TIPASE-410917 format. One record per residue (C-alpha): residue in one letter; x, y, z. Coordinates in pm, whole numbers, plus 50000, padded with zeros to 5 digits. Each point is the difference from the previous one (the first is absolute). Layout:
AXYZ/...
***
This chain:
X836537932260033/X502394984649651/X503805008849920/X500505029849774/X499944980349579/X497924971850134/X497904989749836/X496065002650075/X498444982149662/X497134972850081/X500764983549693/X504464992550005/X501074969549951/X496914987349779/X501375009949626/X500824964349875/X498634979850305/X498614964049811/X496874999450170/X496834976749974/X496575012549921/X496834977750072/X496675006849794/X502845027949950/X497705005149598/X497095017550082/X498125021450326/X502745004650318/X502504978049839/X500345013449700/X500255040250146/X502324985050232/X502224982249711/X500525036949834/X500545016250279/X502674978850103/X501034999549650/X499675043349950/X502804996250326/X502604979849710/X498764963750250/X500384967649773/X496754986750020/X498234966749883/X496354998250025/X497164971350044/X496864992449935/X497694980949868/X498385026349713/X501854988749705/X497905027749860/X501175030750284/X503994980849933/X499175005949641/X499285035950043/X502705005750307/X502434994149724/X499625010149772/X500185033550218/X502534986250174/X501914984249816/X503695000950235/X497574978150284/X500164967549982/X497224977150027/X498404965449997/X495744985650005/X499804982650394/X497494996650268/X501745005650382/X497724973650138/X501814965749773/X503194991750121/X501264981149600/X499145043249881/X501515014150240/X503204973949935/X499965010749624/X499855035450099/X503634998450224/X501914985849731/X498265020249756/X500615032450241/X503894981750142/X500805001949569/X498995039149890/X501175018850261/X502094971950174/X499215001050423/X497385020350171/X500685025050219/X496225006150128/X496564982049972/X496865020450060/X496984979150046/X497745017449821/X497044974049876/X496854995550178/X496324999349903/X496905014550225/X498504968450040/X496404986750024/X497765024550222/X497054987050202/X499554980150348/X501794975450076/X497384969149981/X499525012349640/X503855004049916/X500834976849698/X503454976250239/X501635003549574/X499505037050033/X501465001350328/X502644980949953/X500835011949635/X500285031450216/X502074989550298/X502304977849735/X500795038449737/X500255014150292/X501954990950303/X501144969249840/X501795018049651/X501325016950188/X501814970750219/X500674989549662/X501975029149864/X501685005350346/X501744963450012/X501225003849631/X501635036150091/X501544991950342/X502444985849810/X500595022549740/X500015028550226/X503474981750244/X502214990349685/X499355044850034/X500715002550288/X496505011250079/X497435014249845/X495655012650132/X497014986349967/X496645023650016/X497294974750054/X496805019449879/X497104993350336/X496825022750015/X498215022950266/X498044968549992/X503244985150133/X499815017650349/X495865006550072/X497324971449936/X497794997149694/X496284989350012/X499554984549639/X503475005449900/X501404967750243/X502294980749746/X501055036249841/X501445008050366/X501384968150142/X501814998549722/X501675041150097/X499864988450407/X502204970549859/X502735024349820/X500135016650236/X501154974050191/X501804986449709/X502365035650010/X500615000050357/X500914960249962/X502275007949718/X502145030150167/X500184984250264/X501394967549867/X502295014149703/X501155036050214/X503814982150050/X500214995649615/X499315035449883/X496064993749911/X497725024450105/X496354996649919/X496805020950077/X496554998549878/X498085032949972/X496045010050021/X498455008849721/X496705014650062/X497615007049784/X501535005749718/X498255012049734/X499884983049678/X498254962549807/X499864982750277/X498505022850267/X497155008949854/X499714966249908/X499564999650336/X498175023350076/X497354988249720/X499504970350169/X499755009150363/X497465031149904/X498384966849797/X500434982950307/X497515027150206/X497375010549734/X502055035449960/X501085019149743/X503394999349921/X501235033050164/X497934999450303/X502194969050088/X502985019649878/X499565025950213/X499534969850292/X504004993949911/X501095029450057/X498565013650291/X501444974950160/X503625016149865/X501805024750227/X501275026149673/X496244991449911/X501704994649644/X501084965749745/X503554991149908/X501795001449709/X502134975249903/X502865020349906/X499865006450409/X500494961150028/X503165002049738/X501465028950201/X499914974150253/X501544974949900/X502775021749841/X501015012550306/X500004964550247/X502074987249678/X502475030450029/X503394999550147/X497575031150233/X498844972450175/X502794977149992/X498614993250362/X496554995550049/X499204965449979/X497224979950196/X497175027749949/X496125009049892/X499575028649838/X496545020649916/X499515009649677/X496845011550050/X499235036050152/X499024983250390/X497404973949916/X498384999850319/X497874971049920/X498364974549764/
***
């Protein structure tokens, strides 16, 4: 039960919150950034795509942005200098950046492609967190949302680099939650499932080609493994991020939360 007059607003506490969203100029990251801006958060994004950043700047002129590859320590250092100059500090980090990585048998995967997938999807989260945590401590608390995947809960044949990175994100999340909890810093992971958009379209196309079946048949096979038999949208993921950053989630930490329609297997 709630006390009379107690707010049930699940976005409470987002207004004025200083948030960095990595890979925030396109795809899921853009949806997250726009959703947080809608709730009056002060958002700063980074991305590797200059055209995407230019489009973001035109659409959201009040938000900050910088070009950065999160797998590069030098880029991340420059990113946080720019962010601190513009926002003065930080209250939340959304470690959204990641890449699909190669599709293929383990014997066929190029080691360089393996390393790139791990570097962006896992090491990039570490590089951003190590710069964000001192800012959180200066602000007497903060929140991190790390992007994992249903592939971080289920083994994913022929997508081993991606799955390995996403399993790693969950371990990273749980470890940081224990380490940083005494400093009033919460750390959670989101596990999206089959998210509609260009990245998933590419995955379906590549896997269909590998199996010599149609794209439509490959999509059907993916969705029959989802209890709700549908993809999720970037907006679904953005809503969960906003909740985890809000006051409503002030006692949620160390959790790995699926936003996937209940993916049963991959």
